[in-house]
ZAKOL-212941 format. One record per residue: x, y, z of N, C-alpha, C in turn; residue number from 1. Coordinates in steps of 0.1 Angstrom, whole numbers. Layout:
REM ZAKOL-212941
SITE   n.x   n.y   n.z  ca.x  ca.y  ca.z   c.x   c.y   c.z   k
SITE     X     Y     Z     X     Y     Z     X     Y     Z NUM
...
END
This chain:
REM ZAKOL-212941
SITE   n.x   n.y   n.z  ca.x  ca.y  ca.z   c.x   c.y   c.z   k
SITE     8   -12     0     0     0     0     8    13     0   1
SITE     3    22     7     9    35     8    19    36    19   2
SITE    31    41    16    41    42    26    43    57    29   3
SITE    45    60    41    48    74    45    63    76    48   4
SITE    70    83    39    84    85    41    87    99    44   5
SITE    97   101    52   102   114    56   113   118    47   6
SITE   112   129    40   123   134    31   121   148    28   7
SITE   131   154    22   131   168    18   128   169     3   8
SITE   119   177    -1   116   179   -15   126   188   -21   9
SITE   132   184   -31   143   191   -38   138   200   -49  10
SITE   125   200   -51   120   208   -62   122   223   -60  11
SITE   119   228   -49   121   243   -46   135   247   -48  12
SITE   145   241   -42   159   245   -44   163   244   -58  13
SITE   158   234   -66   162   233   -80   156   245   -88  14
SITE   144   249   -85   138   261   -92   147   273   -89  15
SITE   151   275   -77   159   287   -73   173   286   -81  16
SITE   178   274   -80   191   272   -87   190   274  -102  17
SITE   179   271  -108   177   273  -122   177   288  -126  18
SITE   171   296  -117   171   311  -119   185   316  -118  19
SITE   193   311  -108   207   316  -106   215   312  -119  20
SITE   212   300  -124   219   296  -136   216   305  -148  21
SITE   203   308  -150   199   316  -161   205   330  -160  22
SITE   205   336  -148   211   349  -145   226   349  -149  23
SITE   233   339  -144   248   339  -146   251   335  -161  24
SITE   242   328  -167   244   325  -181   243   337  -190  25
SITE   233   346  -187   232   358  -194   243   368  -191  26
SITE   248   368  -179   259   376  -175   272   372  -183  27
SITE   273   358  -184   285   353  -192   284   357  -206  28
SITE   272   355  -212   270   359  -226   273   374  -229  29
SITE   268   382  -219   270   396  -220   285   400  -220  30
SITE   292   393  -211   307   395  -209   314   391  -222  31
SITE   310   380  -228   316   375  -240   314   385  -251  32
SITE   302   390  -253   298   399  -263   306   412  -262  33
SITE   307   417  -249   315   430  -247   329   428  -250  34
SITE   335   416  -247   349   414  -250   352   412  -265  35
SITE   343   406  -272   344   404  -286   343   418  -293  36
SITE   334   426  -289   333   439  -294   345   448  -291  37
SITE   350   447  -279   362   454  -276   374   450  -284  38
SITE   376   437  -286   387   432  -294   385   437  -309  39
SITE   373   436  -314   371   441  -328   374   456  -329  40
SITE   370   464  -319   372   478  -320   387   481  -319  41
SITE   394   475  -310   409   478  -308   416   473  -321  42
SITE   412   461  -326   419   456  -338   417   465  -350  43
SITE   405   469  -352   402   478  -363   410   491  -362  44
SITE   411   496  -349   418   509  -347   433   507  -351  45
SITE   439   496  -348   453   494  -351   455   489  -365  46
SITE   445   483  -371   447   479  -385   445   491  -395  47
SITE   436   500  -392   435   512  -400   444   523  -395  48
SITE   456   523  -400   467   531  -394   464   546  -396  49
SITE   458   550  -407   456   564  -409   447   570  -398  50
SITE   436   563  -394   428   568  -384   435   568  -370  51
SITE   444   559  -368   452   559  -356   462   571  -356  52
SITE   467   574  -368   476   585  -369   469   598  -366  53
SITE   457   600  -372   449   612  -370   446   613  -355  54
SITE   442   602  -348   439   602  -334   451   606  -326  55
SITE   463   601  -330   475   605  -322   478   619  -324  56
SITE   477   625  -336   479   639  -338   469   647  -330  57
SITE   457   644  -330   446   651  -322   449   650  -307  58
SITE   452   639  -302   453   637  -288   466   644  -282  59
SITE   476   645  -290   489   651  -285   492   665  -291  60
SITE   483   670  -299   485   683  -306   499   683  -313  61
SITE   502   672  -319   515   670  -326   514   677  -339  62
SITE   526   684  -342   528   690  -355   539   682  -362  63
SITE   535   671  -369   544   661  -373   552   665  -386  64
SITE   564   660  -386   571   661  -399   568   649  -408  65
SITE   572   650  -420   570   639  -429   577   626  -424  66
SITE   589   628  -418   597   617  -413   589   610  -402  67
SITE   584   618  -393   576   612  -382   564   605  -386  68
SITE   557   610  -397   546   603  -402   550   590  -408  69
SITE   561   590  -416   566   577  -422   571   568  -411  70
SITE   577   573  -400   581   564  -389   569   558  -383  71
SITE   558   565  -381   546   559  -375   541   548  -384  72
SITE   540   550  -397   534   540  -406   543   528  -408  73
SITE   556   530  -407   565   519  -409   568   511  -396  74
SITE   563   516  -385   567   510  -372   560   496  -370  75
SITE   550   493  -378   543   481  -376   532   482  -365  76
SITE   524   472  -363   513   472  -353   518   474  -339  77
SITE   529   466  -336   534   467  -322   539   481  -319  78
SITE   546   487  -328   551   501  -327   540   511  -325  79
SITE   530   509  -333   519   519  -332   511   517  -319  80
SITE   510   505  -314   504   503  -301   512   509  -290  81
SITE   525   507  -291   534   513  -281   533   529  -281  82
SITE   534   535  -293   532   549  -294   519   554  -289  83
SITE   508   546  -291   495   550  -286   495   549  -271  84
SITE   501   539  -265   501   538  -251   509   549  -244  85
SITE   521   552  -251   529   563  -245   522   576  -246  86
SITE   515   579  -257   508   591  -259   496   593  -249  87
SITE   490   581  -246   479   582  -237   483   584  -222  88
SITE   496   581  -219   500   581  -205   509   593  -202  89
SITE   513   601  -211   521   613  -208   514   625  -214  90
SITE   519   637  -210   512   649  -216   516   651  -230  91
SITE   508   659  -237   511   662  -251   524   668  -254  92
SITE   528   679  -247   541   685  -249   553   675  -247  93
SITE   552   667  -237   562   657  -234   563   647  -245  94
SITE   552   642  -250   552   633  -261   558   640  -274  95
SITE   554   652  -276   560   659  -288   575   660  -287  96
SITE   580   663  -275   595   663  -274   601   650  -276  97
SITE   595   639  -270   600   626  -272   599   621  -286  98
SITE   588   624  -293   587   620  -307   596   628  -316  99
SITE   599   640  -313   608   649  -320   622   644  -319 100
SITE   626   638  -307   639   633  -305   642   620  -313 101
SITE   631   613  -316   633   600  -323   635   603  -338 102
SITE   631   615  -342   632   618  -357   645   623  -361 103
END
């Protein structure tokens, strides 16, 4: 017949856990999408060198010589990233002096 057993119902904790799972799944997907978008934007910025050159001139108020422009375009992606990082971490006049000394 019918037996009476003592036990805990696991249905309620499973429902709560499923909501936690859904929340964290959407957070994970959002994080992946933001990272992919960030990688695409940074990659396109460094691949399209002319836009990076214009941004560098604007950010640092640089009055470049033709040699400095050629140096920027010939430095490769790593060199452009390095110049971009240096320009974003020091003041414009200091970068101008530093870039003028390399030319």
